[in-house]
N, C-alpha and C positions, 0 to 999 in steps of 0.2 A: 229230196222227200225219200224216206227208207219205207220201199214198197214192204219189204219181209214184214219189218215188224208192222205195218198198217195191217198185214194181211192176218199175222199171229194175234193184233187184239180184237180183230173182227172177228175170230173165229172163237174167239175166248168165251164164254156164255155164262150168266150165271149159277150155272151147276155147277162148275168148276170151284167156284169159291165155296159152294155149300157143303161139297165133300170134300172139303179141307177145313171150315168150319162152320162146321153144321151147329145149333144153337148151344146144345151142351159144351162145346168148346168155347164159342164165345162168351159162354157165363163161366167158365172155369179163368180166362183171361179176365175178367170182370172182377172177378173173387181176388186174382193176382194182383191185380190191380190196388183194389181195397185195402188187403194185406200188406201189402209192402207202402202204401201211403199212410199204415199206421204208423211207419216208422218214423216220419220224415212229413215235413211241412209244404212239400212239391207236389205238383199235379201232374199228372202221366193220363195221356187219352192214346189208345190206339186205335188206325186206321187201317181198313184193307179194302183196296180195289182192284176188282179184277182186268177190265181192260178200262185203257182211256180213249174217252172220248175224241172221237174223230176229228172234231175240231184241234184238240191239244195234239192228238198225235199231227195232222197236217202242218200244224205251226213248231213242229221239230222237240218240242218241250222233252226233257228229261225228265227222269222220277224225282231227281232232286226239284226242280221247279214246280212240278206238278206238288208235291208234300210243301213247300213254301206256300202254294195257295190253297191248299187242304187244313194248315196248321193255321190260315186266316180264317178262312171260312169258317173254321169251327171252333175259333175265338180261344185257341191256346194262350193266344198273347195275353189275355184279359186276366190275369189274376194278381192278388194286391202286389207280390212280392218278385213279380216277374220271371217267376220260377215253374211256368209249363211248359213239359216236353213232350213231342210229338214222336210216334215212333208210327212210319206211312209203309205200308209192307203194298206194293203193288205185283200182283201173282203172274199178270202174262210177261213181264221183261224180269222178274225175280228178281224185284230190287226192294231193299229195303233202305228208310233214309230215314233218319232222328232228325227231329228240327229243333231247338232250345230255345227257349226265351234268351231275353238278352243277359237275365241278373244270371243265370245257369250258365250258358255259353261263356261268358267272362271266367267264370271260376272253374269250369271243367274243361273246356275247350275243344278241339275238333277230333284229335285223335284219339280221345275215349270214346266219342260216337262211333266213330269209324270202326273201332275194333266191336262195339256191339252190335253193327250191323253187319258185320263180315261174320261175325259167329252165330246170328241170326240165321243171314244167308247159307251157311252153311247144315244148319239144321232144314232147314226150308227145302234144299235138294235134297235131303235124304227123306223127304217125304215128314217130317218131325215137327209138323206147325202148331201144335199145341204147344211142344217141349222148346222150341224154340222161339214162339211167343214167351210163354212165361219165364223162360230163362233171362229173356233180353229187358224185361219189365223188372225182374229182380237185381239186375246188373244195374240198369238206371236205378234203381230206389236205392242200391248201396252209394252210388255218386250223389243222390238227391241227400241220402241222411247224411253224410259229409258234410255237405255246406249248408242243409235246412234241418237240423236235427228236428226232429220230432217232438211236440208241445201236446201235451191232452189235452183231447176237445176241440181238435183243428176242424177249421169248417171246411167240408169239401166242397172246393169252386167250379171242376169242372165233372162230367158225368165218367164214370167208370166204364160203362158199357160201352163196347168195340163199336164203333161205326162201320158199317158193311156202304161202300159205294159202289153204286154201278154194278 
């Protein structure tokens, strides 16, 4: 058990999230998702979690494992063409994970997602949370547009508003 990590998460408060992602920033992220989804037939969700629940920490779960759980909880997999993508930001550990549904992942692969994650993390380390989030959304949008080009009147299958967990 990593006691240093547990202490860091226990010290992390909801105020930490609100400072980095106030309502105006969350609305701008939602706007970026809406704008981006106009250019492709994919679906993007953005979730930010401050501290992990104690049970998750005690189990030693990684940010990746938690992102997969959130992907399922938010039903990002539940799109007609299996083209949903989750951007998961875990603030206490400063980790970004991208989980893509099987349809998208087969076409894009892990290296693309890893590159976008590292670029976002670099922005977040500079306290550029809005800029990093929007840049990540646009990069994912470019990937989705290459494989799922837009066709007017697309049904929005998943909410665009970011989800704040914990």
